N, C-alpha and C positions, 0 to 999 in steps of 0.2 A: 515338881516335874520340869517345870520351865526353867528354872534357876539351874537344874542339873544339866538341861542341854543347853542352855548358855555356856555354862563351866567348860562342856566338852568341845563344843565349836565356837569358841571365843575367837581362835583363830580365824575362822571366816567373818566374825563380827569386825575385826578388825583389820582384816583386809578391804572389807566394805568402807568403813571409816576412814581409811587410806585414801581410796579412790574418790569418794564424795567429799572429803574434806581436801582434797589436791583442788577437784572442780569447783567447788565454792570458792577457795580462796583465789583462783586465778579471776571468776567471775566477778567476786568482791572488789579485787585490787583493780581490774579494769573498768568496773562501773565509779571507782572511784576517783579514776584519774579523768575518765571522760566524761561522767554525767553528775557527778554529786556538786553540792555546794561550795567542796573544796578543792575539785579540780583545778581552779586557777593556781589556787596555792600550791597544790600538787605538782603543777607544771613550772612554777617558779624554781622549782628542786633540781633545774637540768643543770648540766654541767658534770655530772658525776663519770668519770673515766671508765669506760667500759673494760678494761683489765680489772677493774676492783672486784667484777663478778668471779674472777679466778680464784680468790681468797676465799670469799663464801661456797662456791662450786667445791672446792678441793675439801674444805669441810666437812658438806654435805657428802660427797664421795666416799671419802674416808669413814664416817661414820656409819652410812650405809653398809659397806663392805666389810666391817668388822661385825655388824650384827646378821649379815648373810652369813659370814665365816663362822659364827658362832652354832648358828641353825646347820648349816651342811657339816660341820664338823660334828654336831647331835648324830645327823645321821649315817657318818660314816661309824661312829662308835656303835651305835647300835647294829649296824650291820657287823661289824667286827666281832660283838660280843654273840651273836648270833651262830655266826660260823664257828666261834670258839666253843660254844656249848654243841653244836653238833659234832666238833671234832673230838670234843670229851665222850659225848656218847659211844661213837667209834672207838674211840680208844679203850672204855669199857667192855664193849664187846671182844676186841682183841684178847685183852687180858684173862676176859672170864673163860677164854680157851683151856687156861692152865687149871681150871676147877675139874673136878668129877662128876658126873651126873648121880642123884638128880640135882645137885649144887649149882653146877653150871645151869640148867634151865631156869631153877630159881633167880638165881641172878640177872640172867637175859628178862627173864618176864620182868624184874622189877626195875630193870634200865628201860624196857619200852614202856611201861608204865608211866615213868616218867618223862620220858619223852612226848609220847600222848598226851600227857596233862600240861605239859609246856606247850606245844602247838597248839594246842585248843582256848590257850589264853589269850589268842592274838586280839580277838573281839573285844575282850576286857582291857587290853592295853589303849586300843584305841580311844576306850571311854576313859583312862589314866585310872584303871582298877587295876586290879590282880587276883588272882586266884587262889584260895586257901589251898586246894588241890595238890598244887606242885610243890611248896614246901612240905606237906605231909607226903608226898611220894620221896621228894628228895631224902627227907628223915629216914623213910623207910630202908631205901636202898643203902644210907649210910648205916643203919643199925644190923643191916643184911653183911656188909662187908666187915664191918667191924666185929663182926660175931666170931664165938670160937672154930664154928665150922669153916669160914675161910681162913682163919687163922692156922687151921690144924690141916688144910687140905691143899694151901698154897704156900709158899715161899713168902717169908717179910718183906722181901724186896717185892714181889706182885701184891702183897696186901696194901703196902704202902703205896704203891704205884696206883691202885683203883682207889684208895681212898684219897690219893690227891687229885682225882680225875674227878671224883663226887663234890670237891671242894672247890672245883675248878667251875664245875655244874651251877654250883649256889653264887658263887661269884659274877658270873657272867648274867644268870638270870636275875640279881641283885642289880646289875649295870642297866641291864633294860628295862626293870622296872623303874628304876630312877630318871632313866632317859624319858620315858612314857610320861613321868609328872611333870616335864619341861612345861614351864608358863611364861606366856608372853611377859617381858619386864616392861609394866606401863613406864617406868621413869625414864628408862632407854628411848623407848618409842614415842616418847612426849617431848626428848630433846631432839631425836628425828624429824618430828613435824614442826618444832620451832624452827630449826635451822633449813626446813624445806620453804617454811615461809618466808624466811628472810632471804632466801635466794629468789624466790617469786618477786618479792619485796625490790630485790635489787637490779634484775632484769627490767622490772617496770621503771625504776628511778633511770637507768642507763637509757632507755628509749621514751623517757617521759615525752618528750617532744615531737615522738610520732607513736601515736598511740595504736595504730597498727602493727605497726615492727613490735612494737611492746607485747600485744595479744599474742603474735606469732611466736614470739620468745617465751613466753610464758606457757603457751601452749605445748610447743615442743619439749621445755623442761620437764612438764606434767606428764609427758605420753612417755617420757623416759623414767621418771623417778616412781610416779605411782605406780604403775605395775609391776615394776620390780619390788618395791616395798611389800605389795600387794603378794606375790609371788613368795619370798621369803615369810611372809607372817601366816600363808597357810599351810609351809612346813614344818610349823613349830613343833610338831609332834610325828616324832620318825614313825609311829605306827599307825598313824591316821591317814588316809589317802587325801591327795589324790596320788601320794607318792611313796606310799609306804612301805616299810622294809619287811620282807617276807618272811614266812617262816619254814619256804621250802626246803633248806637245808635241814632243821630238824625234824622235819616230816620224811625226808629221805633216808637220815641215819635212822629211825624209827625203823623204817621199810627194812633196810639192811639189817638191823637187829632180827625182826621176825623171820627174814629169808634166810639166816646165816645157819648153817648144818651142824649139827652138833659135835665137838670134836672130842672124840675118844681118847683118852691118857693111857 
């Protein structure tokens, strides 16, 4: 149970490590420069030019920017997948109007059943899991639309369009399942942590003759870098709070299907 919870909420654990590690690194470097037995040797390293910080700072900033872009890109793709899934449900509702009763009602019930199961999957996505009910509902809808009754009641064009929309439903659902499985890449963030440490060291080296200035510089960098990295880390799963993608578009599409009047042919 504990292992499962760590797997689900490891984004928050990594965020705490980023905050705590940055604070510990700042304190350790300041202690090394001012109070350790090697402080005299450390101060002998004076003479590092201040522009040197720019080189390492740019590397750190670019690395963090790339990691943040990956995270927010995953959120955008997850949101787009949800809206496309909802749009496919609405398209199926429109196309079902070409079918006679009671077949039209059967198709709409199958559409609503899929949408309801899909929207109910969100708590599982937050835990990097998926529901077995959703693919079953998708298969049921696909079998119904590919059956002889729909083929004889609708034109080949309409049936093809409906089958394409079901394929789109499955594709978008697979995409959000894949995005919900997104995991923090330890190697990427280890490189990020190493660059952060080197940046702190470079700040201390530049201001080694003035420990107070060194401390101020390191604290300011830590206040900028650590919270930013933590924010990126806790948004690793697009379906996990605090900025989870909402199932509202799919739920609204389901409500539209249930409220739609039966169209007489």
